[in-house]
C-alpha positions as CSV (number, residue, x, y, z in Angstrom):
1,M,-109.9,141.4,11.0
2,T,-107.1,143.6,12.4
3,R,-109.1,144.2,15.6
4,V,-109.8,140.4,15.9
5,A,-106.1,139.6,15.4
6,L,-105.0,142.1,18.0
7,S,-107.6,140.7,20.4
8,I,-106.2,137.2,20.0
9,V,-102.7,138.5,20.6
10,L,-104.0,140.4,23.7
11,A,-105.6,137.3,25.1
12,F,-102.3,135.4,24.8
13,V,-100.2,138.2,26.2
14,A,-102.5,138.9,29.1
15,S,-102.7,135.3,30.0
16,A,-98.9,134.8,29.8
17,A,-98.2,137.9,31.8
18,L,-100.5,136.9,34.7
19,A,-99.3,133.3,34.5
20,R,-95.7,134.5,34.8
21,F,-96.6,136.5,37.9
22,L,-98.6,133.7,39.5
23,S,-95.9,131.1,38.9
24,R,-93.4,133.3,40.9
25,Y,-95.8,134.6,43.6
26,R,-95.2,133.1,47.0
27,G,-96.9,135.7,49.1
28,R,-99.6,135.5,51.7
29,F,-102.4,134.6,49.3
30,A,-100.5,132.1,47.2
31,L,-102.4,128.9,46.5
32,L,-99.9,126.0,46.6
33,D,-100.8,122.5,45.4
34,L,-99.3,119.9,47.8
35,P,-98.7,116.4,46.5
36,N,-101.4,113.8,47.4
37,A,-102.4,110.3,46.4
38,R,-103.7,111.5,43.0
39,S,-100.7,113.8,42.2
40,L,-97.9,113.2,39.7
41,H,-95.8,116.1,41.0
42,S,-93.5,115.9,44.0
43,G,-93.2,119.5,45.2
44,A,-95.5,122.4,46.2
45,T,-96.6,124.3,43.0
46,P,-99.0,127.3,42.6
47,R,-102.4,126.2,41.4
48,S,-104.0,129.6,40.4
49,G,-103.1,129.5,36.7
50,G,-106.8,129.2,35.7
51,L,-107.1,132.9,36.7
52,A,-104.6,133.7,34.0
53,I,-106.6,131.8,31.3
54,L,-109.9,133.6,32.4
55,A,-108.2,137.0,32.4
56,G,-106.8,136.5,29.0
57,L,-110.1,135.3,27.6
58,A,-111.9,138.3,29.2
59,A,-109.4,140.8,27.9
60,G,-109.7,139.4,24.4
61,L,-113.5,139.4,24.4
62,L,-113.6,143.0,25.6
63,A,-111.2,144.0,22.9
64,T,-113.2,142.4,20.1
65,G,-116.6,143.8,21.0
66,L,-118.2,140.7,19.4
67,H,-121.8,139.8,20.1
68,V,-121.8,136.3,21.4
69,P,-125.3,134.7,21.5
70,G,-126.7,134.9,25.1
71,L,-123.4,136.3,26.4
72,G,-124.9,137.3,29.7
73,W,-126.2,133.7,30.3
74,V,-122.8,132.4,29.2
75,A,-120.8,134.7,31.5
76,A,-123.0,134.1,34.6
77,P,-122.5,130.2,34.6
78,L,-118.8,130.7,33.9
79,V,-118.4,133.0,36.9
80,M,-120.4,130.5,39.0
81,V,-118.2,127.6,38.1
82,A,-115.0,129.7,38.4
83,T,-116.0,131.0,41.8
84,V,-116.9,127.6,43.3
85,S,-113.8,126.1,41.8
86,F,-111.6,128.8,43.2
87,A,-113.2,128.4,46.6
88,D,-112.6,124.7,46.4
89,D,-108.9,125.4,45.6
90,V,-108.8,127.4,48.8
91,W,-111.0,125.5,51.3
92,R,-111.8,122.1,49.7
93,L,-115.6,122.3,49.5
94,P,-117.9,119.3,49.9
95,V,-118.6,117.4,46.7
96,W,-122.3,117.9,46.9
97,L,-121.9,121.7,47.1
98,R,-119.6,121.8,44.0
99,L,-122.0,119.6,42.1
100,L,-125.0,121.7,43.1
101,V,-123.3,124.8,41.7
102,H,-122.3,122.9,38.5
103,V,-126.0,121.9,38.0
104,L,-127.2,125.5,38.5
105,A,-124.5,126.8,36.1
106,A,-125.5,124.1,33.5
107,L,-129.2,125.1,33.9
108,G,-128.2,128.8,33.4
109,L,-126.4,127.9,30.2
110,V,-128.8,125.4,28.8
111,D,-132.2,126.7,29.8
112,W,-132.0,130.4,30.5
113,G,-129.1,130.9,28.0
114,G,-131.0,129.0,25.3
115,Y,-128.3,126.5,24.4
116,A,-130.4,123.4,24.9
117,L,-130.2,121.0,22.0
118,E,-133.1,120.9,19.6
119,S,-131.9,117.6,18.0
120,L,-129.1,115.2,18.6
121,H,-126.4,113.9,16.2
122,L,-124.5,111.3,18.2
123,L,-123.5,109.2,15.2
124,P,-122.8,109.9,11.5
125,G,-125.9,110.1,9.5
126,W,-128.2,109.7,12.5
127,E,-130.3,112.5,13.9
128,W,-132.5,112.0,17.0
129,Q,-135.6,114.2,17.2
130,A,-136.3,113.5,20.9
131,P,-138.9,115.3,23.1
132,H,-137.8,118.7,24.4
133,G,-137.5,117.4,28.0
134,V,-135.2,114.6,27.0
135,L,-132.9,116.9,25.0
136,M,-132.9,119.4,27.9
137,A,-131.9,116.7,30.4
138,F,-129.2,115.4,28.0
139,S,-127.8,118.9,27.6
140,L,-127.7,119.4,31.3
141,L,-126.0,116.1,32.0
142,L,-123.5,116.7,29.2
143,T,-122.6,120.1,30.6
144,V,-122.2,118.9,34.2
145,W,-120.2,115.9,33.0
146,L,-117.8,118.0,30.9
147,I,-117.1,120.4,33.8
148,N,-116.1,117.5,36.1
149,L,-114.5,115.5,33.3
150,Y,-112.0,118.3,32.6
151,N,-111.3,118.5,36.3
152,F,-110.6,114.8,36.5
153,M,-108.2,115.0,33.6
154,D,-106.2,117.9,34.9
155,G,-103.6,115.8,36.7
156,M,-100.4,116.1,34.7
157,D,-98.1,118.9,33.6
158,G,-99.2,120.4,30.3
159,F,-102.1,118.0,29.7
160,A,-105.2,120.0,30.2
161,G,-103.7,123.2,28.8
162,G,-102.5,121.4,25.7
163,M,-105.9,119.8,25.2
164,A,-107.4,123.3,25.4
165,V,-105.0,124.8,22.8
166,I,-105.5,121.9,20.4
167,G,-109.2,121.4,21.0
168,F,-110.3,125.0,20.8
169,G,-107.9,125.6,17.9
170,T,-109.7,122.8,16.1
171,F,-113.1,124.2,17.0
172,A,-111.9,127.5,15.5
173,L,-110.9,125.7,12.2
174,L,-114.3,123.9,12.1
175,G,-116.1,127.2,12.7
176,F,-114.1,128.8,9.9
177,L,-115.0,126.0,7.5
178,A,-118.6,126.4,8.6
179,H,-118.5,130.1,7.9
180,A,-119.3,131.1,11.5
181,P,-116.9,134.1,12.3
182,V,-118.1,134.7,15.9
183,F,-117.8,131.1,16.8
184,T,-114.3,131.0,15.2
185,C,-113.1,134.1,16.9
186,V,-114.3,133.1,20.4
187,A,-112.7,129.7,20.0
188,L,-109.4,131.3,19.0
189,L,-109.6,133.5,22.1
190,V,-109.9,130.5,24.4
191,A,-107.1,128.7,22.6
192,A,-104.9,131.9,22.8
193,A,-105.6,132.3,26.5
194,A,-104.8,128.7,27.2
195,G,-101.7,129.1,25.0
196,G,-100.4,131.9,27.2
197,F,-100.7,129.7,30.2
198,L,-99.2,126.6,28.7
199,P,-95.4,127.5,28.7
200,F,-95.6,127.8,32.5
201,N,-97.5,124.5,32.8
202,F,-95.4,122.3,30.4
203,P,-93.3,119.7,32.2
204,P,-91.8,120.5,34.6
205,A,-94.7,122.8,35.5
206,R,-94.2,126.0,37.4
207,L,-97.9,126.7,37.6
208,F,-101.1,124.6,37.6
209,M,-104.4,125.8,36.3
210,G,-106.3,124.4,39.4
211,D,-110.0,123.7,39.6
212,V,-110.8,127.3,38.6
213,G,-109.1,126.6,35.2
214,S,-110.2,123.1,34.6
215,G,-113.8,123.6,35.6
216,S,-114.1,126.7,33.5
217,L,-112.6,125.1,30.5
218,G,-115.0,122.1,30.9
219,L,-117.9,124.5,30.8
220,L,-116.5,126.2,27.7
221,V,-116.2,122.8,26.0
222,A,-119.9,122.2,26.7
223,L,-120.8,125.7,25.4
224,F,-119.1,125.2,22.1
225,L,-120.5,121.7,21.6
226,L,-124.0,122.9,22.2
227,W,-123.5,126.1,20.2
228,A,-122.2,124.2,17.2
229,E,-125.0,121.6,17.3
230,R,-127.8,124.2,17.7
231,Q,-126.6,126.3,14.8
232,G,-125.8,123.3,12.6
233,L,-122.1,124.2,12.3
234,F,-121.0,120.6,12.9
235,P,-122.6,117.6,14.7
236,L,-122.2,116.8,18.3
237,W,-120.3,113.6,17.6
238,L,-117.7,115.5,15.6
239,G,-117.1,117.9,18.5
240,L,-116.8,115.1,21.0
241,L,-114.3,113.4,18.7
242,V,-112.0,116.5,19.1
243,F,-112.0,116.2,22.8
244,S,-112.2,112.4,22.9
245,P,-108.7,111.9,24.5
246,F,-110.3,113.4,27.6
247,V,-113.8,112.0,27.1
248,V,-112.7,108.4,26.5
249,D,-110.2,108.3,29.4
250,A,-112.4,110.0,32.0
251,T,-115.5,108.0,31.1
252,W,-113.8,104.7,30.8
253,T,-112.0,105.3,34.2
254,V,-115.1,106.4,36.0
255,I,-117.1,103.3,34.8
256,R,-114.2,101.0,35.6
257,R,-113.9,102.4,39.1
258,A,-117.6,102.2,39.7
259,V,-117.7,98.6,38.6
260,H,-115.0,97.8,41.1
261,G,-116.9,99.6,43.9
262,S,-114.6,102.7,44.1
263,R,-115.9,106.3,44.4
264,P,-115.0,108.1,41.2
265,W,-114.6,111.5,42.9
266,Q,-112.0,110.2,45.4
267,A,-108.3,110.8,44.7
268,H,-106.8,108.0,42.5
269,R,-104.2,107.3,39.9
270,G,-106.3,105.2,37.6
271,H,-106.5,107.4,34.4
272,F,-104.5,106.0,31.5
273,Y,-102.0,108.9,31.6
274,Q,-101.4,108.3,35.3
275,R,-100.9,104.6,34.7
276,L,-98.3,105.3,32.0
277,V,-96.4,107.5,34.5
278,G,-96.7,104.7,37.0
279,L,-95.1,102.4,34.4
280,G,-92.0,104.6,34.3
281,W,-92.8,106.9,31.4
282,S,-91.7,110.5,32.0
283,H,-94.3,113.3,32.2
284,R,-92.9,114.9,29.1
285,R,-93.1,111.6,27.1
286,V,-96.7,110.9,28.2
287,V,-97.9,114.4,27.4
288,L,-96.2,114.5,24.0
289,W,-97.8,111.1,23.1
290,E,-101.1,112.6,24.3
291,Y,-100.6,115.7,22.1
292,G,-100.1,113.3,19.2
293,L,-103.4,111.6,20.0
294,M,-105.1,115.0,20.3
295,L,-103.8,116.1,16.9
296,K,-104.8,112.8,15.3
297,C,-108.4,113.1,16.7
298,S,-108.5,116.7,15.5
299,L,-107.5,115.7,12.0
300,L,-110.1,113.0,12.0
301,A,-112.7,115.5,13.0
302,V,-111.7,118.0,10.3
303,A,-111.8,115.1,7.8
304,G,-115.2,114.1,9.0
305,F,-116.4,117.7,8.4
306,C,-115.0,117.9,4.9
307,F,-116.2,114.4,3.8
308,T,-119.9,114.5,4.5
309,E,-120.7,111.0,3.1
310,T,-122.1,108.9,6.0
311,G,-119.9,105.9,5.1
312,V,-116.7,107.9,5.1
313,Q,-117.6,109.5,8.4
314,G,-118.4,106.1,9.9
315,L,-115.0,104.8,8.8
316,L,-113.3,107.8,10.5
317,L,-115.2,107.3,13.7
318,G,-114.5,103.6,13.6
319,W,-110.8,104.2,13.1
320,A,-110.8,106.5,16.1
321,A,-112.6,103.8,18.2
322,A,-110.1,101.2,17.0
323,V,-107.1,103.4,18.0
324,Y,-108.6,103.7,21.5
325,L,-109.1,100.0,21.9
326,V,-105.5,99.3,20.8
327,L,-104.2,101.9,23.3
328,V,-106.3,100.4,26.2
329,A,-105.0,96.9,25.3
330,Y,-101.4,98.3,25.1
331,V,-101.5,99.8,28.6
332,N,-103.0,96.6,30.0
333,V,-100.3,94.5,28.4
334,L,-97.6,96.8,29.8
335,E,-99.1,96.5,33.3
336,R,-99.3,92.7,33.1
337,R,-95.7,92.5,32.1
338,R,-94.6,94.6,35.0
339,A,-96.8,92.9,37.6
340,P,-95.0,90.5,39.9
341,T,-95.4,86.8,39.1
């Protein structure tokens, strides 16, 4: 336990130390994020903070010496996603090339790494015993979507980093309740590494995580969801509920843009958090409200784990859905009130 605790501290400290350096570095190899149509910031800001998160996670894992199931097939896809994301931060790669690497990384995790789902729990009390090929395809699509989803949602100071701290912290708690020490420890390491980066990313941000951070975190979310479902730690719907502030916003926005004939991968300001900033809310106000939503979803997930009755779990999931419908309606009403007559 002492070694694990020290490893968690090391992950936080290593991430914070490198994040501090990267936030101040303005040398020849500095990666600066210049404002564009999708941005909510107004000045050039370093976007290499994801390297700090990955460095903290690697330092913590090496210090623990834990045996993570299929670690080699987890590390390889993570390196693939981090590499193509870092290259995209530097050179802006074509969408098809990034997507191809994401698919290959997902294949490495799901097929070769052995993390493909064997059954599917998408709703309380409902288990889908689908054919292996269907579950394999679902696992691949889920992984690729989460990699890109996290990238879509990394558009505001402190947002993606805060979701990582709260989300993986909740995964650690669920793993502890499920008596899964390795799962719990690795989740805590991810949360600690993200926590070391977060002070430099909180509004007003001095450092962004960039695609190398958001893509890597998205892959890690997929890993933990598949890991928990395969080992029966907690059902997939419960894990998705934890990260539902990102899942709901990104999925709703992509569908909405597709219906209106827009390309989802093009720069835009159509996410709910962006629309609130467009309505005059400060970055800090929006991100604190989002933190509140993240914590509420995490509490609902923990309650869903503790109360195993299908009816109670259904009520909890229904409550979460009702909250999102109210929030969607609230943002739409605010925009209509502000719109010119």
